[in-house]
N, CA, C and O of each residue as an XYZ file, in Angstrom:
324
protein
N       1.592     -7.779      9.765
C       2.339     -7.052      8.570
C       2.696     -5.874      8.490
O       1.747     -5.104      8.635
N       4.056     -5.189      8.250
C       4.107     -4.168      8.492
C       4.319     -3.472      7.033
O       5.088     -3.775      6.121
N       3.477     -2.560      7.130
C       3.214     -1.605      5.671
C       4.215     -0.409      5.891
O       4.502      0.192      6.926
N       4.723     -0.227      4.403
C       5.531      1.296      4.795
C       5.305      1.874      3.391
O       5.727      1.288      2.394
N       4.417      3.405      3.308
C       4.296      4.244      2.202
C       5.105      5.508      2.053
O       5.195      6.572      2.666
N       5.770      4.846      0.767
C       6.841      5.854      0.541
C       6.450      6.980     -0.902
O       6.101      6.604     -2.021
N       6.646      8.427     -0.429
C       6.879      9.171     -1.771
C       8.663      9.300     -1.680
O       9.519      8.768     -0.973
N       8.682     10.559     -3.086
C      10.025     10.969     -3.221
C      10.243     11.908     -2.029
O      11.339     12.370     -1.709
N       9.155     12.125     -1.448
C       9.593     13.450     -0.383
C       9.597     13.284      1.053
O      10.336     13.923      1.802
N       8.562     12.213      1.508
C       8.709     11.802      2.810
C       8.208     10.448      2.811
O       7.900      9.910      1.748
N       8.055      9.585      4.424
C       7.568      8.574      4.258
C       6.283      9.035      4.720
O       6.353     10.109      5.317
N       4.975      8.471      4.605
C       3.604      8.635      4.414
C       3.149      8.133      5.549
O       2.565      8.823      6.386
N       3.422      6.649      5.699
C       2.713      6.048      6.894
C       3.981      4.857      7.099
O       4.708      4.545      6.155
N       4.093      4.366      8.217
C       4.648      2.941      8.508
C       3.987      2.789      9.956
O       3.874      3.732     10.740
N       3.507      1.302     10.244
C       2.516      0.579     11.056
C       2.612     -0.894     10.777
O       3.337     -1.417      9.931
N       1.940     -1.382     11.449
C       1.406     -2.909     11.498
C      -0.062     -2.508     10.959
O      -0.760     -1.537     11.254
N      -0.287     -3.530     10.110
C      -1.455     -3.477      9.283
C      -2.039     -5.311      9.182
O      -1.284     -6.282      9.133
N      -3.504     -5.343      9.175
C      -4.242     -6.814      9.015
C      -5.003     -6.785      7.669
O      -5.809     -7.659      7.352
N      -4.635     -5.522      6.757
C      -5.073     -5.725      5.129
C      -4.638     -4.542      4.336
O      -4.566     -3.382      4.742
N      -4.410     -4.912      3.369
C      -4.145     -3.288      2.886
C      -4.634     -3.627      1.334
O      -4.199     -4.634      0.775
N      -5.666     -2.633      0.597
C      -5.932     -2.875     -0.766
C      -5.481     -1.570     -1.632
O      -5.595     -0.369     -1.385
N      -4.923     -2.269     -2.745
C      -4.118     -0.873     -3.859
C      -4.957     -1.255     -4.775
O      -5.748     -2.199     -4.752
N      -4.692     -0.256     -5.820
C      -5.254      0.085     -6.946
C      -4.356     -0.474     -8.141
O      -3.738      0.429     -8.706
N      -4.162     -1.613     -8.603
C      -3.487     -2.214     -9.336
C      -3.673     -2.100    -10.811
O      -4.825     -1.996    -11.233
N      -2.542     -2.107    -11.746
C      -3.006     -1.413    -12.970
C      -3.871     -2.299    -13.630
O      -4.477     -1.889    -14.620
N      -4.056     -3.707    -13.147
C      -5.095     -4.567    -13.685
C      -6.280     -4.427    -12.859
O      -6.986     -5.411    -13.083
N      -6.736     -3.786    -12.147
C      -7.849     -3.659    -10.757
C      -7.005     -3.572     -9.753
O      -5.780     -3.493     -9.839
N      -7.797     -3.587     -8.585
C      -7.269     -3.146     -7.408
C      -7.512     -4.765     -6.441
O      -8.509     -5.487     -6.469
N      -6.304     -4.951     -5.691
C      -6.665     -6.304     -5.253
C      -5.896     -6.208     -3.514
O      -5.038     -5.390     -3.181
N      -6.350     -7.008     -2.856
C      -5.801     -6.916     -1.503
C      -4.577     -8.047     -1.006
O      -4.432     -9.237     -1.286
N      -3.919     -7.282     -0.299
C      -2.801     -8.109      0.615
C      -2.995     -8.091      1.597
O      -3.048     -7.020      2.202
N      -3.221     -9.469      2.297
C      -3.116    -10.302      3.373
C      -2.045    -11.024      4.084
O      -1.047    -11.290      3.415
N      -2.070    -11.362      5.227
C      -1.079    -11.729      5.934
C      -0.672    -13.317      5.226
O      -1.464    -14.260      5.211
N       0.919    -13.366      4.586
C       1.120    -14.498      3.861
C       0.938    -14.563      2.590
O       0.746    -15.616      1.982
N       0.992    -13.239      1.997
C       0.443    -13.148      0.829
C       1.240    -13.376      0.167
O       2.188    -13.017      0.866
N       1.936    -13.956     -1.306
C       2.671    -14.798     -1.683
C       3.636    -13.467     -2.199
O       2.922    -12.541     -2.587
N       5.113    -13.181     -2.284
C       5.969    -12.542     -2.919
C       5.172    -11.572     -4.414
O       4.352    -12.165     -5.114
N       5.423    -10.600     -4.618
C       4.923     -9.952     -5.628
C       5.281     -8.562     -5.961
O       5.567     -7.869     -4.984
N       5.323     -8.078     -6.952
C       5.778     -6.678     -6.888
C       5.222     -6.122     -8.280
O       5.661     -6.372     -9.402
N       4.159     -5.315     -7.930
C       3.050     -4.424     -8.867
C       3.212     -3.373     -9.360
O       3.832     -2.647     -8.582
N       2.930     -2.814    -10.428
C       2.681     -1.449    -10.784
C       1.159     -0.787    -10.376
O       0.126     -1.367    -10.710
N       1.150      0.103     -9.848
C      -0.183      0.951     -9.332
C      -0.301      2.091    -10.123
O       0.495      2.714    -10.825
N      -1.557      2.228     -9.827
C      -2.262      3.288    -10.713
C      -3.049      4.812     -9.850
O      -2.612      4.868     -8.701
N      -3.749      5.624    -10.063
C      -4.499      6.615     -9.248
C      -5.368      6.001     -8.807
O      -6.171      5.317     -9.442
N      -5.304      6.220     -7.294
C      -6.465      5.653     -6.748
C      -6.412      5.476     -4.977
O      -5.642      6.000     -4.171
N      -7.289      4.744     -4.810
C      -7.407      4.790     -3.226
C      -6.500      3.843     -2.557
O      -6.399      2.825     -3.241
N      -5.887      3.801     -1.608
C      -5.111      2.868     -1.142
C      -5.607      2.586      0.626
O      -5.476      3.415      1.526
N      -6.189      1.183      0.763
C      -6.968      1.464      2.042
C      -6.447      0.604      3.096
O      -6.214     -0.569      2.808
N      -6.264      0.966      4.110
C      -5.153      0.284      5.186
C      -6.371     -0.019      6.500
O      -7.047      0.847      7.056
N      -6.389     -1.560      6.778
C      -7.296     -1.634      7.809
C      -6.104     -2.468      9.123
O      -5.627     -3.599      9.218
N      -5.989     -1.024     10.074
C      -5.224     -1.729     11.480
C      -6.185     -1.322     12.388
O      -7.317     -0.868     12.225
N      -5.318     -1.646     13.694
C      -6.266     -1.862     14.836
C      -7.113     -0.403     15.495
O      -7.736     -0.292     16.550
N      -6.869      0.520     14.509
C      -7.541      1.803     14.854
C      -8.499      1.926     13.742
O      -9.052      3.017     13.599
N      -8.816      0.808     12.807
C      -9.976      0.915     11.670
C      -9.538      1.287     10.371
O      -8.314      1.370     10.272
N     -10.109      1.501      9.484
C      -9.775      1.794      8.240
C      -9.300      3.071      7.788
O     -10.022      4.055      7.946
N      -7.841      3.205      7.084
C      -7.725      4.660      6.763
C      -7.249      4.489      5.396
O      -6.531      3.544      5.070
N      -7.691      5.502      4.501
C      -7.763      5.786      2.885
C      -6.543      6.484      2.755
O      -6.162      7.297      3.596
N      -5.753      6.124      1.470
C      -4.638      7.390      1.426
C      -4.842      7.015     -0.170
O      -4.714      5.938     -0.753
N      -5.238      8.426     -0.684
C      -5.285      8.535     -1.926
C      -3.432      8.800     -3.215
O      -2.624      9.724     -3.311
N      -3.515      7.884     -3.675
C      -2.146      7.575     -4.260
C      -2.135      8.489     -5.670
O      -3.182      8.862     -6.199
N      -0.937      8.763     -6.147
C      -0.637      8.962     -7.667
C      -0.064      7.885     -8.285
O       1.076      8.207     -8.622
N      -0.312      6.778     -8.588
C       0.776      6.065     -9.352
C       1.430      5.397     -8.243
O       1.277      5.594     -7.037
N       2.325      4.419     -8.958
C       3.705      3.686     -8.282
C       4.081      2.628     -8.252
O       3.813      2.090     -9.326
N       4.660      1.875     -7.491
C       4.722      0.470     -6.878
C       4.674     -0.424     -5.798
O       5.381     -0.233     -4.809
N       3.881     -1.420     -5.889
C       4.184     -2.279     -4.462
C       5.061     -3.426     -4.612
O       5.274     -4.113     -5.611
N       5.487     -3.500     -3.544
C       6.272     -4.820     -3.245
C       5.726     -5.461     -2.067
O       5.402     -4.871     -1.037
N       5.640     -6.769     -2.293
C       5.484     -7.729     -0.842
C       6.344     -8.614     -0.818
O       6.706     -9.187     -1.845
N       6.749     -8.837      0.185
C       7.983     -9.803      0.838
C       8.045    -10.158      2.074
O       8.551     -9.376      2.879
N       7.497    -11.535      2.541
C       7.772    -11.783      4.008
C       6.640    -11.110      4.631
O       6.860    -11.213      5.838
N       5.597    -10.505      4.471
C       4.714     -9.726      5.048
C       5.498     -8.368      5.774
O       5.535     -7.999      6.948
N       6.076     -7.829      4.577
C       6.509     -6.424      4.769
C       6.112     -6.072      3.291
O       6.585     -6.691      2.338
N       5.134     -4.946      3.144
C       4.701     -4.228      2.234
C       5.390     -2.910      2.036
O       5.644     -2.106      2.933
N       5.598     -2.812      1.073
C       6.744     -1.636      0.983
C       5.716     -0.478     -0.467
O       5.578     -1.092     -1.525
N       5.366      0.363     -0.460
C       4.423      1.156     -1.471
C       5.204      2.142     -1.281
O       5.499      2.643     -0.196
N       5.756      2.617     -2.905
C       6.492      3.673     -3.371
C       5.804      4.212     -4.494
O       5.755      3.901     -5.684
N       5.132      5.367     -3.589
C       4.032      6.390     -4.677
C       4.534      7.662     -5.104
O       5.094      8.462     -4.354
N       4.325      7.824     -6.293
C       4.650      9.201     -6.828
C       4.285     10.429     -5.880
O       5.044     11.337     -5.542
N       3.210     10.283     -5.598
C       2.678     11.020     -4.415
C       1.421     10.728     -3.856
O       0.698      9.927     -4.448
N       0.978     11.351     -2.610
C      -0.246     11.422     -1.974
C      -0.832     12.490     -1.750
O      -0.432     13.439     -1.076
N      -2.196     12.318     -2.539
C      -3.172     13.098     -2.117
C      -3.707     13.510     -1.227
O      -4.570     12.716     -0.857
N      -3.635     14.901     -0.290
C      -4.336     15.125      1.104
C      -5.772     15.056      0.783
O      -6.611     15.195      1.674
């Protein structure tokens, strides 16, 4: 799967991933290969990415996630270092 994490300022991450866990408005949920198409709002919290290097965590400040055809786009208000 391909993941892009974007903020209004820049592209924070782009690459192949095996799983992504996002802080959804009604609770966190995980996106795996073959996930059904979805658009969901996101709360402030950790966005966990699993890829060939292990697990990376990004702290996001709200936003939206879209999943379509194994491509995940996260539009975050901000990513806190």
